[in-house]
C-alpha beads as a LAMMPS data file, in Angstrom:
LAMMPS data file: protein, C-alpha beads

111 atoms
110 bonds

1 atom types
1 bond types

-500.0 500.0 xlo xhi
-500.0 500.0 ylo yhi
-500.0 500.0 zlo zhi

Masses

1 110.0

Atoms # bond

1 1 1 11.260 3.194 -11.816
2 1 1 9.883 4.017 -8.362
3 1 1 10.547 1.829 -5.334
4 1 1 7.926 0.764 -2.789
5 1 1 8.803 -1.183 0.344
6 1 1 6.564 -3.823 1.913
7 1 1 6.797 -5.689 5.227
8 1 1 7.816 -9.380 5.172
9 1 1 4.318 -10.721 5.759
10 1 1 2.960 -8.851 2.715
11 1 1 5.491 -10.199 0.186
12 1 1 3.796 -13.609 -0.374
13 1 1 0.399 -11.898 -0.702
14 1 1 1.762 -9.667 -3.460
15 1 1 3.520 -12.527 -5.243
16 1 1 0.376 -14.684 -5.287
17 1 1 -1.590 -11.561 -6.339
18 1 1 -3.914 -11.611 -3.345
19 1 1 -2.709 -8.099 -2.460
20 1 1 -3.135 -5.669 -5.361
21 1 1 -3.258 -2.319 -3.576
22 1 1 -1.128 -0.254 -1.281
23 1 1 -2.276 2.638 0.874
24 1 1 0.197 5.475 1.295
25 1 1 0.087 8.612 3.449
26 1 1 2.526 11.445 2.702
27 1 1 3.233 10.097 -0.785
28 1 1 6.833 11.244 -1.202
29 1 1 7.085 9.280 -4.467
30 1 1 4.246 11.155 -6.235
31 1 1 2.698 7.881 -7.408
32 1 1 0.728 8.102 -10.666
33 1 1 -1.124 5.765 -13.002
34 1 1 1.384 4.131 -15.342
35 1 1 4.324 4.336 -12.939
36 1 1 6.534 1.259 -13.016
37 1 1 7.431 -0.011 -9.566
38 1 1 10.243 -1.971 -8.004
39 1 1 8.727 -3.804 -5.011
40 1 1 11.213 -4.290 -2.183
41 1 1 11.097 -6.330 1.012
42 1 1 11.357 -3.772 3.841
43 1 1 13.422 -6.084 6.040
44 1 1 15.850 -7.671 3.570
45 1 1 16.006 -4.591 1.272
46 1 1 15.839 -6.974 -1.714
47 1 1 13.625 -6.463 -4.739
48 1 1 11.065 -9.264 -5.026
49 1 1 8.807 -8.097 -7.872
50 1 1 7.974 -5.414 -10.414
51 1 1 4.571 -3.887 -11.002
52 1 1 2.733 -1.035 -12.696
53 1 1 0.145 1.301 -11.146
54 1 1 -3.240 0.892 -12.842
55 1 1 -5.418 3.216 -10.747
56 1 1 -5.129 5.840 -7.996
57 1 1 -7.836 6.924 -5.544
58 1 1 -7.711 9.402 -2.661
59 1 1 -9.720 9.017 0.559
60 1 1 -9.524 10.127 4.148
61 1 1 -8.815 7.307 6.601
62 1 1 -12.277 8.045 8.022
63 1 1 -13.854 7.272 4.627
64 1 1 -12.231 3.863 4.176
65 1 1 -14.944 1.214 3.927
66 1 1 -15.323 -2.504 3.207
67 1 1 -15.045 -2.005 -0.571
68 1 1 -11.518 -0.686 -0.140
69 1 1 -10.403 -4.056 1.218
70 1 1 -11.747 -6.076 -1.728
71 1 1 -8.635 -5.584 -3.837
72 1 1 -6.327 -7.396 -1.504
73 1 1 -5.460 -4.840 1.136
74 1 1 -4.955 -6.409 4.551
75 1 1 -7.931 -5.809 6.814
76 1 1 -8.154 -4.215 10.230
77 1 1 -10.537 -5.314 12.975
78 1 1 -11.649 -1.709 13.554
79 1 1 -10.705 1.922 12.854
80 1 1 -8.612 2.045 16.030
81 1 1 -6.386 -0.774 14.791
82 1 1 -6.108 0.897 11.374
83 1 1 -5.136 4.200 12.993
84 1 1 -2.581 2.501 15.269
85 1 1 -1.007 0.745 12.272
86 1 1 -0.589 3.972 10.280
87 1 1 0.723 5.808 13.328
88 1 1 3.379 3.099 13.623
89 1 1 4.371 3.710 9.993
90 1 1 4.017 7.511 9.813
91 1 1 4.081 8.808 13.394
92 1 1 1.585 9.940 16.004
93 1 1 0.482 12.948 13.931
94 1 1 -1.801 10.663 11.868
95 1 1 -5.531 10.992 12.484
96 1 1 -8.675 9.842 10.689
97 1 1 -8.771 13.028 8.581
98 1 1 -5.459 12.267 6.852
99 1 1 -5.666 11.548 3.129
100 1 1 -4.640 8.117 1.930
101 1 1 -3.477 7.481 -1.613
102 1 1 -4.826 4.084 -2.644
103 1 1 -2.639 2.756 -5.455
104 1 1 -3.869 -0.262 -7.401
105 1 1 -1.078 -2.187 -9.077
106 1 1 -0.636 -5.070 -11.497
107 1 1 2.251 -7.461 -10.997
108 1 1 4.546 -7.588 -14.045
109 1 1 7.145 -10.073 -12.841
110 1 1 8.572 -11.759 -9.780
111 1 1 12.354 -11.349 -9.518

Bonds

1 1 1 2
2 1 2 3
3 1 3 4
4 1 4 5
5 1 5 6
6 1 6 7
7 1 7 8
8 1 8 9
9 1 9 10
10 1 10 11
11 1 11 12
12 1 12 13
13 1 13 14
14 1 14 15
15 1 15 16
16 1 16 17
17 1 17 18
18 1 18 19
19 1 19 20
20 1 20 21
21 1 21 22
22 1 22 23
23 1 23 24
24 1 24 25
25 1 25 26
26 1 26 27
27 1 27 28
28 1 28 29
29 1 29 30
30 1 30 31
31 1 31 32
32 1 32 33
33 1 33 34
34 1 34 35
35 1 35 36
36 1 36 37
37 1 37 38
38 1 38 39
39 1 39 40
40 1 40 41
41 1 41 42
42 1 42 43
43 1 43 44
44 1 44 45
45 1 45 46
46 1 46 47
47 1 47 48
48 1 48 49
49 1 49 50
50 1 50 51
51 1 51 52
52 1 52 53
53 1 53 54
54 1 54 55
55 1 55 56
56 1 56 57
57 1 57 58
58 1 58 59
59 1 59 60
60 1 60 61
61 1 61 62
62 1 62 63
63 1 63 64
64 1 64 65
65 1 65 66
66 1 66 67
67 1 67 68
68 1 68 69
69 1 69 70
70 1 70 71
71 1 71 72
72 1 72 73
73 1 73 74
74 1 74 75
75 1 75 76
76 1 76 77
77 1 77 78
78 1 78 79
79 1 79 80
80 1 80 81
81 1 81 82
82 1 82 83
83 1 83 84
84 1 84 85
85 1 85 86
86 1 86 87
87 1 87 88
88 1 88 89
89 1 89 90
90 1 90 91
91 1 91 92
92 1 92 93
93 1 93 94
94 1 94 95
95 1 95 96
96 1 96 97
97 1 97 98
98 1 98 99
99 1 99 100
100 1 100 101
101 1 101 102
102 1 102 103
103 1 103 104
104 1 104 105
105 1 105 106
106 1 106 107
107 1 107 108
108 1 108 109
109 1 109 110
110 1 110 111
């Protein structure tokens, strides 16, 4: 089972199934369709749910559009805010040409 960490404010959105995607740059977990996931609160380090990946898409940050937010990903007010957020997570090397792995997941259980 692969582990994905999420910030505190995202946990309730995942539990109530409002958030059903995660965007990852530099996918060190090699996420694939069918992977079972342990979802962990980044701050408390505690598992809060389990899920399975149902779909994977790849896009450059530059290509992200409104449709990509429909499956529960938190929105950004503009590309600058999106870029700043991902630089905070992955470092200043990130630019709009970086590939993002969009992983769609289905919640299996809350733990």
